[in-house]
N, C-alpha and C positions, 0 to 999 in steps of 0.2 A: 248525718250531719246533726250535732247535739247542739240547739239552741241556747241561748242565754236564760232564757225560761225556764228551759227543762233542766238547766243546772241549779238554778236557785231554788227551783221546785223541789227536786231530790236532795238538794243540801239540807233544807227544813225538814224533810221526812227523815233523813238520816240521822239529824241532830235530835230529832224527838225519840229515837230509839225505835222507828219503825221502817226499816230501810225497805220492806218489800211494798209499802203503802202506795206509792205513785205507781209501781208497776203491776196493774191488772191483769192477773193470770199468770206471774211469774213466780208464784208459791211454787215450792217443790212437791208438796204434797198434791201431785195431780189424780191421786184416787179421792180426793176430796169432793163432794158433790155439793153445788149450791145451794143452802138451806133455804126452806121456803118458810113462810109465817104460819102456815097452819100445821106443819110436819116436823118444826125444828126439835122440839123436847123430845118426841117420839123416836124419830132417829137417831138422836145422838144415845138415847137410852138403850137403842137395839144396839149401839156398835158399842156398847158398855163391857169391857173385860172383867166388872167387878169390882174394879177402885173407885175409891172417892171420887175422883175427877170426872167418872159417868163417859170417859174417852177411852180408845183403845191404846193400851200401852205401846204397840208397834209404831205410833205415828211420832213419838221421839224418843232419844236417846238419852242415856245419863252423860254430865259432865265427868270427865276423867282426864287427869294428870298423867301425861307419857311416863311410862317408867324410864329411869334414868339408865342412860347410856343407849336407849334404844334407837335413837336416830344418830349415832355415831357413825362418821364417816358418809353420811347423807347430804346432798346439796337439795335445800328444798326451795320455794317459790312463793311470794304472795303478792297479791296484786292489789292494792288498798283503794277504796272506793275515792276518799279524799280527804286526807287526814287534816283539813283547813277547820273541820268539824267535830264535835266532841265524839258521836257515836262512830265514826271511823278510826279515830285515833284511840280509842278504848279497844276496840278490835285488833288494830295493828299491835298495840303494847301487850294485847295478852297472846297474839300469837308470837310475838317476838319471845314473851317470858317463857312459854311452852315450849318452843323448839329451842332455848338455851337449856331448859330443863332435861328435854331429851337428847342434848348434846349433838343436834342438828345444827347444821349451817343452814341461814334462812336469808335469802335475797330479797328485799322489800323493795317494790316499786310502786310509789305513789301514783295512780291513775288519774288523779285529780279531776274526776268526774269528764274525763274526755277519753272518747274511743279511742283516737290516734294515738295517744299516750300510752294507753293500754298495748295496743299493737307494739309500739317499743318496747313496753315491758316484756311479751314475750318474746319478742325477738332477740333480746339480752338473754332473757332465760336461755335460750338456745343455743346461744354462744358459749353460756356462761356452764353449760352444761347440767342443768337442773334437772333432777329426777322424777320431780312431781311438783305440781304449784297449787295453790288457793286463788279462786279469782273472782275479786269483788268488785270488777268493773261495771259501770252505769248500765252501758247501751247492749241491750240482750240482741238487739237487731245487728250489732256488730260482730256479735260472737263467733258465728261461723268463719269470718276472715281472721279473727284473732287466733282462733283454734287452729287454721290451717298453718298460720305464719311461726306457731309457736313450738315447741319441742313435743311430739309425740308422746307424751307419756302422763299418769294419772293426772287427771284435773278434778278439783273439788270446787264447785260453784258456791258463792256465798249469797243469798239473800236473791239474786238475779240469777234466772237459766243462763248457762253457756254452753248452749249446744253448738254442733254434735260432739263436742269432746269430753264434755262432765260424766265423770263416773258415777260420782253423790252429788247430793244437793246438801247444803246445810243454812238453817235460818228459821226463819218464825213459823210457828204452826197457830194460822190465824184463827183457825176454828176452835182449837182448843184454848187459846188464850182468851178469846171472848168467853170460852164455855167456864173458865175457872173463874173469872170475874164475876160473870151473872150468877153462879151456883153460888159464890161465896156472897154476895150481895144479896139472895135469895134467903140463905140462913141469917142474914144478920136482920132483916125483916121479918122473917119467921119468928126468931128468937124475942125481938125487943117489941113488935107490932103486930104478931099475927099474921102478918102478910098483909095488912093493911096499909094503904098509902093512897095519893091523891091522885097521881100522875107519874108516866114514866116516859121521862124526857134522853131522847137518843141523838147526840150530837154526832154526826158521822160527817163522811167525805164520800160523796158518791161518785165524784171522777176516779176514785180509786177502784172502781168493779168489783171484779169478785172479792178483791182483798176486804173491801169495805163490806161486802156481803157476808164473809165467812166471819169476819170478826164480830160484826154490830150484830148479825144474826147469831153466833154463838152466843153473846151475852142476852139476847132473849130466849135462847134455848136454854141457857143454865139457871136464869131467873124463873124461868116456869117449869123447870124440873123441882122447883123447891113450893114456890107460892103458886103454881098452875096458870090459866092464860092470863097475859097483861091487859090490864083494864087501863084506858085512856093514855094510849100509846101516842106519843108526839115525836117525830123524826124530823131532824134540821138538816140541813146542809150546813154544818158549821165551818166549813173550808179549810180546817186542818191547823188553823194558826190561833193563837191566843188573840191577836188583836181582830182576827175576823170573827171568832165566836163569842168574843162579849159583846157586839151590839146584836146579834142574832139572838142571844138569849136575854139582852135584856129586854127585847122585845116581846119573846116570849112569856117572859115574868109578867108583863101587864094581862096576859092573857089568863093569867092562873091566880085570881085574886084569892086572898083569905085562905089558900093550899098552905098546908104546913108540912107535909110528907111528900116530896117532891124526889122520886128516884131520878138522878142525872147519871149517866153512862157516857163515855166519850172514846173515840177511835185512837185516843192519845191524852197525853198529860196536857199537852197545850191548849186543848180545846175546854177541858174541863178548869184549868188554870183562867180561861177567859170567861167561864160561867162564874166562876167564884167571884172574879173582879166586879161583873153585872151586879153579882148578889150584894156585894159589899155596899156597891153602890146604890144600892135599894132596900139597904138595912134588912135582907133576908136571907142571911147566912144560912142561918138557924133553921130554915124551910127546906133546905137541899140536905141529900145524903147520897154523896158523889163516888165514883168509881173510876179511875183512868187506865190506860193500857202505857206499859213501858217502865214504870217505876224511875223515871228520870231524876236526875239530881235536881233539876228544880223543882220537883215535887216531894223530894224526901222531907223536908221538916213539915210541908202539909200533911203528909201520910201520917208522921210522927206525933205531931201537935193538935191536928184539927179533929175533934172529934165526929165532925159531919163529912170528913174524907174518910168513908169506910175502909177504904183499901185499894189496891192497885195491883196489875198483874205486871211481874218482872220479866223482862227480857235479857237481861244478864249481857251488855256487848262487851263487859271486861272478863267476861269467862269465854268467848267465843274459842280461843286457843286451846280450850279443854276438849273441845270437841275437833276443830279442824286439825291440829297437830297430829295427835295420836293416830286418827282415821287416815291422815294423808300417809303417815307412817306405815301404815297397815297396808295401804293400796301399794305402797313401793316396794313394800316385801311379799307382795303376791298374795296378800290377804283379803280375803273378800269382805265387801262391808255394806253395810244396809244404802239402797239406793238414797232413803230420804234420812238424812241426821237433824232432826227438828228439835230446837230447843226445849228444853223442859220447863217450861213457864212455871212459874209459881206465884200464889196470892201472898200479898204482905199486907200486913195493915200496922197500927200504932204498936201493937204487941211483937210483931217479926221483923219490921223492918230492921232494927239494931242486930238482927243475926245476919244481916248481909251488908248494911251499909253503915258507918258511922255517922249519927244522927245525935252526937253527944254536944254539939253546937247548940242544936235546934232552940 
């Protein structure tokens, strides 16, 4: 049974563009190993395929618009997480747009964070004769029952594992997302300060388990790949929200008097916004050099105009359909696809964010 608290906590995480955040262990990249503080940079370097990201390219796929007419005559299904929140709504719109581009019929069913509603969705899919579906329902524990009641067709899970019927998993690649952010931040400090800084503050959400470990461990590994072992590391439970992070960061600022180059990284953009609010109150914004995860609309103008917001890692919920729809069509047509269809996260800063989002009004 899904409690009201669970629904609220998931709604926040999804709105922040981190749909896997509160589901520890539900990342589709099962081959990832939890990073350790002493070995992160070395392990990631060993995984490198020679690209600038320092991570194996096999862990993610490129966005691709489905070929026009490739879905002609197909009836597909999509179970939304809960379109009352922005992240889910963006994903749903993307799925609809790409299904239309492919010429496929897409039956959309909003589970509204409710496993029982997701069960009704698949029962309807079975009645409707759906030939394959994408499943973004909340309750991983209910997945087996949902699988059994639905049509026995190819299933692509989105951000939450849907065992035993999922053929492929698509969603965030937490280790890579963290590494991309940390490496870019390290490059910034290398270019501007010869990798010199006073403290490295990591705003985390330990309750997210391995998702927190992968993402924030990836941050440290990426930074260390450029600037060496992190000095004066401060790890804080920032609670995952702006309101929770602000008082936590207010307190930590009082312990760092006189420091003018404080690295601040966060598990999402909301905790960075909380840190920024605290710094503004203390008149210390210029002492922070920040990087968040998500590149959410709430952070677009800060990324574009605030020189101390070094950059962000984008998750692109508005492009999820460019992975989910073409790969589902492949599966329905009997084409083998990768087990993990992970998002190609990108680092965006003031110079790059305009390539992805309209920031002309900032």
